[in-house]
C-alpha positions in Angstrom: 189.8 -44.0 -1.4 191.6 -42.6 1.6 188.5 -42.2 3.6 187.3 -45.7 2.6 190.7 -47.0 3.8 190.4 -45.4 7.2 187.0 -47.1 7.7 188.0 -50.7 6.8 186.1 -53.0 8.9 189.2 -55.3 9.7 190.5 -52.3 12.1 189.1 -51.0 15.4 189.6 -47.7 17.2 193.1 -48.8 18.6 194.2 -49.6 15.2 193.2 -46.2 13.9 194.9 -44.4 16.6 198.0 -46.5 15.9 197.7 -45.5 12.3 197.6 -42.0 13.0 200.9 -42.2 15.1 202.5 -44.1 12.3 201.5 -41.7 9.8 202.8 -38.7 11.8 206.2 -40.7 12.5 206.6 -41.2 8.8 205.9 -37.6 7.9 208.5 -36.5 10.6 211.2 -39.1 10.4 211.1 -40.6 7.0 209.6 -38.4 4.2 211.9 -35.5 4.7 215.0 -37.7 4.5 213.9 -39.8 1.5 215.8 -37.8 -1.2 219.0 -37.8 0.8 218.8 -41.4 1.5 218.3 -42.2 -2.2 221.5 -40.2 -3.0 223.4 -41.8 -0.2 222.3 -45.3 -1.1 221.3 -46.1 2.6 219.2 -44.9 5.4 220.7 -43.4 8.5 220.7 -45.2 11.8 218.7 -42.5 13.4 215.5 -43.4 12.0 215.9 -46.9 13.3 216.5 -45.6 16.7 213.6 -43.3 16.4 211.3 -46.0 15.3 212.2 -48.2 18.2 211.6 -45.3 20.7 208.4 -45.0 19.1 207.5 -48.6 19.4 207.2 -49.4 15.7 209.8 -52.1 15.2 208.7 -54.9 17.4 205.2 -54.5 18.2 204.7 -58.4 18.9 207.9 -59.0 21.0 207.6 -59.6 24.6 207.5 -56.4 26.6 209.9 -57.7 29.1 212.5 -57.3 26.1 211.3 -54.0 25.2 208.7 -55.2 22.5 205.1 -54.1 22.3 203.8 -57.3 23.7 200.9 -57.0 21.0 200.4 -60.4 19.1 198.0 -58.6 16.6 199.7 -58.8 13.0 197.4 -55.9 12.2 199.7 -53.5 13.8 202.3 -54.6 11.4 200.1 -54.3 8.4 199.3 -50.6 9.3 202.9 -49.5 9.6 203.7 -51.3 6.3 200.7 -49.5 4.8 201.8 -46.3 5.8 205.4 -46.8 4.8 204.2 -47.7 1.4 201.6 -44.7 1.1 204.7 -42.5 1.8 206.4 -43.8 -1.3 209.1 -45.9 0.1 210.0 -49.3 0.9 213.0 -48.2 3.0 213.8 -48.4 5.8 212.7 -52.0 5.5 211.1 -52.2 8.9 209.1 -55.2 7.9 212.3 -57.3 7.2 213.6 -56.4 10.6 210.3 -56.9 12.5 208.4 -59.5 10.5 211.2 -61.7 9.2 214.0 -61.5 11.6 212.0 -60.7 14.5 209.6 -63.7 13.9 212.6 -66.0 13.8 214.2 -64.4 17.0 210.9 -64.5 18.7 209.6 -68.0 17.9 213.1 -70.0 17.8 215.3 -67.9 20.1 215.9 -69.4 23.6 215.9 -67.3 26.9 219.5 -66.6 26.8 219.2 -65.5 23.1 216.2 -63.1 23.8 217.9 -61.5 26.7 221.0 -61.0 24.6 219.6 -59.7 21.3 215.9 -58.5 21.8 216.5 -55.3 23.7 218.7 -53.9 21.1 216.5 -55.4 18.4 213.4 -53.6 19.8 215.1 -50.3 20.3 216.6 -50.1 16.9 220.2 -50.5 18.1 220.6 -53.8 16.5 219.2 -53.9 13.0 218.1 -57.1 11.7 219.0 -58.7 8.3 218.5 -62.1 6.6 220.9 -63.9 4.4 219.6 -66.7 2.6 219.8 -65.9 -1.2 223.1 -66.8 -3.0 224.4 -66.0 -6.4 223.5 -69.5 -7.6 220.6 -70.1 -5.3 217.6 -67.8 -5.5 214.2 -69.3 -5.5 215.7 -72.8 -5.0 216.7 -72.5 -1.3 217.7 -76.2 -1.1 220.6 -75.4 -3.5 222.4 -73.1 -1.0 226.2 -73.7 -0.8 227.3 -71.7 2.2 228.5 -74.4 4.6 229.0 -74.6 8.2 231.1 -77.3 10.0 231.9 -77.7 13.7 235.4 -77.4 14.9 237.0 -79.1 17.8 235.5 -76.7 20.3 232.0 -77.1 19.0 231.9 -73.7 17.3 230.7 -73.3 13.7 233.1 -72.4 10.9 231.2 -70.8 8.0 232.3 -70.3 4.5 230.4 -69.2 1.3 228.6 -66.0 -0.3 225.2 -64.6 0.1 223.6 -61.8 -2.0 220.7 -59.5 -2.0 221.2 -58.8 1.9 218.8 -55.9 2.6 220.3 -53.3 4.9 223.3 -55.6 5.1 225.8 -53.0 5.7 223.8 -51.6 8.8 222.9 -55.0 10.3 223.9 -56.0 13.9 222.1 -59.2 13.6 221.9 -61.4 10.4 220.0 -64.5 10.3 221.9 -66.7 8.1 220.9 -70.0 6.5 223.7 -72.5 5.9 224.2 -76.1 4.6 225.1 -77.8 7.8 227.6 -80.6 7.3 227.4 -82.1 10.8 223.4 -82.3 10.9 221.5 -85.2 9.7 219.8 -84.9 6.4 216.1 -84.9 6.1 214.5 -86.9 3.1 216.3 -85.7 0.0 217.2 -82.3 1.2 220.5 -81.3 2.5 220.4 -80.2 6.3 220.2 -76.7 6.8 220.5 -74.6 10.1 219.9 -71.0 11.0 222.5 -69.2 12.8 222.8 -65.5 14.0 225.8 -63.4 13.0 226.9 -60.5 15.1 229.0 -58.1 12.8 231.6 -57.3 12.7 233.4 -60.7 12.5 236.7 -62.0 11.4 236.3 -63.4 8.0 233.0 -61.7 7.1 233.4 -59.2 4.5 230.3 -56.9 3.6 230.6 -56.2 -0.1 229.5 -53.7 -2.5 225.9 -52.2 -2.3 224.6 -53.6 -5.5 223.5 -51.2 -8.1 219.8 -51.4 -8.6 217.4 -49.6 -10.9 215.1 -48.5 -8.0 214.9 -48.5 -4.2 218.3 -46.9 -3.8 217.8 -46.0 -0.2 217.6 -49.6 0.7 221.2 -50.7 0.7 221.2 -54.2 -0.8 224.8 -55.9 -0.4 226.7 -59.1 -0.9 228.5 -61.1 2.0 231.6 -63.0 1.7 232.3 -65.5 4.7 235.9 -67.1 4.9 235.9 -69.5 7.9 233.8 -67.1 10.1 233.5 -68.6 13.4 230.0 -68.4 15.3 229.4 -70.0 18.6 226.9 -72.9 18.9 225.0 -70.7 21.1 224.0 -68.6 18.1 221.8 -71.6 16.7 218.2 -70.6 16.1 216.1 -73.3 16.9 217.3 -77.0 16.4 220.3 -77.6 13.8 219.2 -79.1 10.5 215.7 -77.7 10.8 216.2 -74.4 8.8 214.0 -75.3 5.8 211.1 -76.0 8.1 211.4 -72.8 9.9 211.8 -70.8 6.7 208.8 -72.2 5.1 206.8 -71.7 8.2 207.2 -68.1 8.4 206.7 -67.5 4.5 203.0 -67.0 4.7 203.4 -64.0 6.8 206.3 -62.5 4.9 204.5 -62.9 1.5 201.3 -61.3 2.9 203.5 -58.3 4.3 204.9 -57.9 0.7 201.2 -58.1 -0.9 200.1 -55.5 1.8 202.8 -53.1 0.9 202.3 -53.6 -2.8 198.7 -52.9 -2.7 199.0 -49.8 -0.5 201.8 -48.4 -3.0 199.5 -48.9 -5.9 196.4 -47.3 -4.2 198.6 -44.2 -3.5 200.0 -44.0 -7.0 196.5 -44.3 -8.4 195.1 -41.6 -6.0 197.8 -39.1 -7.1 197.3 -39.9 -10.7 193.5 -39.5 -10.6 194.2 -36.0 -9.0 196.7 -35.3 -11.8 194.2 -36.4 -14.5 191.5 -34.2 -12.9 193.8 -31.1 -13.1 196.1 -31.6 -16.2 194.5 -29.8 -19.2 194.8 -31.0 -22.9 192.9 -29.6 -25.8 190.7 -27.6 -23.5 189.7 -30.2 -20.9 191.2 -32.5 -18.1 192.9 -35.3 -19.7 190.8 -37.8 -17.2 187.7 -36.7 -19.4 189.2 -38.5 -22.5 187.4 -41.8 -22.9 190.6 -43.8 -23.1 192.1 -42.2 -20.1 188.9 -42.4 -18.1 188.6 -46.3 -18.9 192.2 -46.7 -17.6 191.3 -45.1 -14.5 188.1 -47.1 -14.1 190.0 -50.4 -14.7 192.6 -49.6 -12.1 190.0 -48.6 -9.5 188.2 -51.6 -10.0 191.2 -53.9 -9.7 192.4 -52.2 -6.6 189.0 -52.6 -5.0 188.8 -56.2 -5.8 192.4 -56.8 -4.5 191.6 -54.8 -1.1 188.7 -57.0 -0.6 190.9 -60.2 -0.7 193.9 -58.8 0.8 191.9 -57.8 4.0 190.3 -61.1 4.0 193.8 -62.7 4.0 194.7 -60.3 6.8 191.8 -61.5 8.9 192.8 -65.2 8.3 196.3 -64.5 9.4 194.9 -62.9 12.6 192.9 -66.0 13.2 195.9 -68.2 12.4 194.1 -69.7 9.3 195.9 -68.3 6.5 196.7 -70.9 3.9 200.1 -71.0 2.0 198.2 -70.8 -1.3 196.2 -67.6 -0.3 199.4 -65.8 1.0 200.9 -66.8 -2.5 197.7 -65.7 -4.3 197.9 -62.2 -2.7 201.7 -61.9 -3.2 201.7 -62.7 -6.7 198.4 -60.7 -7.7 199.1 -57.5 -5.8 202.7 -57.3 -6.8 201.8 -57.7 -10.5 198.9 -55.3 -9.9 201.3 -52.7 -8.5 203.6 -53.2 -11.4 200.7 -52.7 -13.9 199.1 -49.6 -12.1 202.4 -47.7 -11.9 203.1 -48.4 -15.5 199.7 -47.1 -16.5 200.0 -44.2 -14.2 203.4 -43.2 -15.7 201.7 -43.1 -19.0 199.0 -40.9 -17.9 201.4 -38.5 -16.4 203.2 -38.2 -19.8 206.7 -36.8 -19.7 206.4 -35.9 -16.1 205.8 -39.6 -15.3 209.4 -40.2 -16.4 210.8 -37.9 -13.8 211.4 -38.7 -10.1 209.5 -35.3 -9.1 206.2 -37.4 -9.3 205.6 -40.6 -7.2 204.5 -42.5 -10.5 208.0 -42.3 -11.7 209.6 -43.3 -8.5 207.1 -46.1 -7.9 207.6 -47.6 -11.4 211.0 -48.9 -10.6 210.3 -49.5 -6.8 207.3 -51.8 -7.6 209.3 -53.9 -10.0 211.2 -55.7 -7.4 208.2 -56.8 -5.5 207.3 -59.3 -8.2 210.9 -61.0 -7.5 211.8 -60.8 -3.7 209.9 -63.0 -1.2 209.5 -65.5 -4.1 208.9 -64.8 -7.6 205.6 -64.7 -9.3 206.3 -68.0 -11.0 207.2 -69.6 -7.8 203.9 -68.3 -6.2 201.9 -69.9 -9.1 203.9 -73.4 -8.6 202.8 -73.0 -5.0 199.2 -72.6 -5.7 199.3 -75.2 -8.6 200.4 -77.8 -6.3 197.0 -77.3 -4.3 194.8 -78.0 -7.2 193.3 -81.2 -7.9 195.0 -82.1 -11.0 
């Protein structure tokens, strides 16, 4: 499968050279530190700076601000795939580059870009996004964190956010708030995107949430008590946050789909090798019909998912990726990854329940992917709304 992956038609020679560079970077700067990061519950800042120096954080930002000046999203796809193939979702470079970076690059004015993007591209300012709240997950319109203008025109923000990836490291946090001074649009409350620059008076970075997997990815709560943010930190137009968030979801969801599929492919490859070498009752366990059928079913499902995912990537490149296609890729690939890792744990037997093998580590890692970025159920609702019913 590895050779076939390198020969995929959606990539050219420039992409292949870039992939080799990313693979070497991951082997040198990420893989040797994974165990220590898992124990510490967070990644080191050094890897962010190293990624920035290598040009892997902001390939699509303007070169004038330190970015790669490359608008081709396939470079992000390659980096995300190589991270997943190394068996990790941390550091969450895709959140930094493709979620936060998209908002900064597409909504930021020139003053904001000059102020934030050089540090962002260099890995000195780590980006995070704070949208989800304890009582508002998939229902973004239900956010309760509020912002109101004071007499000087600054915003005063109060509320709580949760599941903020790399929130304890972040130097820039894109925050969605209910804007009490912006006009409402239809039946939705007005919402605005603001950029926080920690540390700030009134902003408390809470505990790192205890998770069943992805321990290296610190995931925190934020408490905001009358946090003062200047009006100059508004991204785009006040009251337009929902539109901006929805506009970026196609790319974000495809990124999750890409990562999930690459992780599933890697776990499958290692399991196939394990089944070829592990002996039971005088023969490799992969030669038992039941096990062989399991491997065949997974190989087929992965091939089919790969074809559709690459088609979606090309559609993104051409600016033609539909919301429902991104939702299809997201829910299908994340559920497939969950299924593949579960089967591979079983095929490893007792060793699959240890963290010494990728199957065991990926089992809990993959589980979160069906939730963040929009749950499987929300993806199906999005697709269902496009059906002629």
